[in-house]
N, C-alpha and C positions, 0 to 999 in steps of 0.2 A: 688782493692775493689770495690764494686759496689753497693750502698745501702745498705750496713750491709752484704752482702754476699760476701764470699772470695772464689774466685775461686781455686780449687785445680784439676790439670788436668782437666778433663772433667765434674768433679762433683763441687758441690757448698755446702757449710754447712753454716748455719744460725748463726749469734752470739746467746749466748744463750737468751739475751734479747729481740730477735726477732724470733717469731715462725712463720714457714711457715705452712700455713693450711694442714694437711693431708687429709682431706674429703671436700667435694663441695656438698652442698644442691642442690637437683634436684626439680625443680619446676615441681609437677606432674599435676597441675590444679585441684587437690582436696583440699577440705577445710582443712586447718590447725588445727592440734590437739590443744586442750585446754592445753594440759599438755607441759612441757618444752623437746618436742621430735621434730626430724626431720622425715618427712614420708618416706622421701629416702634421701639416702646419696651415692656420688662415692667416691671411693678411688682407684685412678689408671683405671684400666678397669673393676672393679668390683662395682656393686652397692648393696645397702642392703636396705631392706624395710620391713616395717610391716605393714599390712593390716587389716582392720576391717570392718564389713558392714554397713559402714556409706554412705549415700546417696551423691552422688557425689556434689550436689548444696547445700544442707542444712547443711550437716555435721552430721545429726541425725543418729541413729542406725535405720537399716529399720525394718519393723515388717514384721511376716509371717512365721515363722518357718524356720528350716535349710535348706530348699531348697532356699528359697528366700534370707536368709542370705548367703549362699555359694556362690550362682551366683554372688549377689554385691560383696562380699569378692574378689572373683576372676576377677571379671570386672575391679574392683579397682586395683587389681595387673596387670593386662594386661594394663591398662591406665598409669599407672606408669612405668612400663618398656618402654613401646612406647615413654613416654616423656622423658626418658632417652635415646632414640635411639636405642633400642632394639626391640625384640619380645619375645613371651613365649618361642620360641625354646632356648633362651638365657640362660633360668633360670636353674641353677644347682641344688640347692637344696631348698626344700620347708619343713618347719616346721609349722605343723597344730596343733592348740589346740581346742578341743571340750570340751563341758560342759556334754555332755551325748553320751557314746559309742554306745549307739541305733542310733545316727545321722551317724556313718560313712558309712554305705552303700549309704544314699542319697547323703552325701559328695562326695563319690567317682564318683557316677554318674555325678554330676556336674563337678568336677573335670576333668573327661574326656571329658567335652565338651570344656574345654580350652587346656587340654595338651592330647599330643598323643605320643606314642613311637617313640624314646626312652624317657622315662618318666624322670622327674628330680630324683634325690635322696630326699627321703621324710621319715620323721618321723612323725607321728600322735600320740597325747599325749591327754588322758583323763584328765581334771582339775576341781577342785571343783567349780571354779567359775572364770569368767572373769570380767576385771574392770567395763566395763559400764554395767549397770543394763539391762537385757534381751537380752544380747549379747551372742551368741551361738557358734561362732567360730572367730577364729583370726589366722594369719597366719604371719610368718617370712620367706623371701626369698632372695636368694643370686642368682644373674645373673653376667656373664661375657659378658661385651658388648665392641667389638672393641679391638684393641691392641691385 
């Protein structure tokens, strides 16, 4: 018995009163969210992240339409994945949320500035609104890094 961990063969189990964290927060260098969320977490060799078009210094939503917001959102994703030790080639799936379906062609153009074949699996969903006023795009991405 070591610190509440009971070795069993090559595995260990924690006492019910002690939880071993399943996730680790990754410091992306981007401003923290105002809400109770982590911008990126790692569980094993997989990282999970949600990105919005926030300015990398001020944290404010960038203005200027879908092209500017999409470029900032993908730049934030790239910065986050690199902070976790990976590249955009490690991204396996992206879920993109747009407020206007008419923004999809421009978003796709910007998407291809950041991703090339073989592309990650992707879903693009049009929603009524996003949480921050003026925000036109949000994404969730999953990447396998290492291991």
